[in-house]
Phi, psi and omega in degrees: 000134177274101181272064184296333184271334188299309185306315181294313181295317182295317179297316180294318182292320178298324178293315180292326175299316182294323183279322192250344183244157169264088188246119180232138180245133177240126178099019181303332182293348180280351183266130178285171181283339181207168181275185011281147182201137172257123175256117182251118185232155168289168190222114184243334185209171178296336184270359182304316178303318180291322179294312179297317181299328182294343181267357185261149184278351179214159182300124179267168170247160179199167177261144178224150183304139188297338180300334180286350182253015186296320183253141186307316183295314179295321179298320179296319178295316181298314180292326178292338178275339179118013184263155176226139185289141177227139176271111185278359182281349180188189180291115180260092184298321181298316181293319179297317179296323179296310183290329175297317177296322178298324180283310185288313189265324183260351180055045183272166166267133182235131177265128178231148178241096187302336179292338177085345180200168179294140178272114183260002185257345183096346179241152181303136173273167178295132180288146177268148188284350182303319180296320179296319178299319178295315181297319181291316185287330182265330183073012182283154178296150178240140173238126178277137175243138176235114185250135174229149176099344184281353177299342178276004182241041184294322182286124182304334180296343179295348177302333180272343179212072184280066180282109182190162171262108186247135176232129180235116177257131182247119183275179180281150182291151176210169179226158173280133178244162186247154172230122183298334183279353183262131178292151181305319182293315181293322179298317179298319178297316182292319178297319177301313179301317182291325174298313183293323178294322178297324174290314184300322182298338180267354180265157172302151185304324183283000179244012182275347172049238183302341187248014182296332181261005184243005187289350180259011182290155173271142181275124180244336184250359175226155181217152179300152184230139178252128182296338180299336179296323179296315181297318180297318181294326180290322181294322184266003181289000000 
């Protein structure tokens, strides 16, 4: 994909964030220099993709609601930024296959929002299983992101004046692991829960929403990941 629009937009947005926002990132060292990588974040505002992308070392791809691609000019801008349309009304196999290909074949970094839509309540919404299916089928590492403060940036025009106190916590990488005794559907549900709990644990207690009572669970379907494994595999390839 030719992301002709991303470099300019990302550079400009990072500058306005630095000038106009109180933006602090914790855990930047958990991000590798290149993909493949799934970034799973909570979702509070229209600017979240840009905020999350600003913390990454290379241009990411992501899914965006298909309504934003309705008109040719807007569609060109969205695709030039790195977005692909997704139908949020149900399982969009085409969109899942596209992002899976970006991870497997292009070794890209992909931003996903497991809640499926912006959270307007202040607490995490129930995660959708699509992200788990991608993680299971590709086996790529996942990094949880927990963002606070962007709920004050709902209006897209705020991209030019993102005045807010923003905090972005970046967790340690992990991968989906398998159990032969677990059915594919149940495994996807459990992986989804564990992804969301990893995000919830980095959020203030009053913002954990659906997962406020699950933060003490033991992880059975995901496991910690060491980036040195990638380097070792490359050396011996």
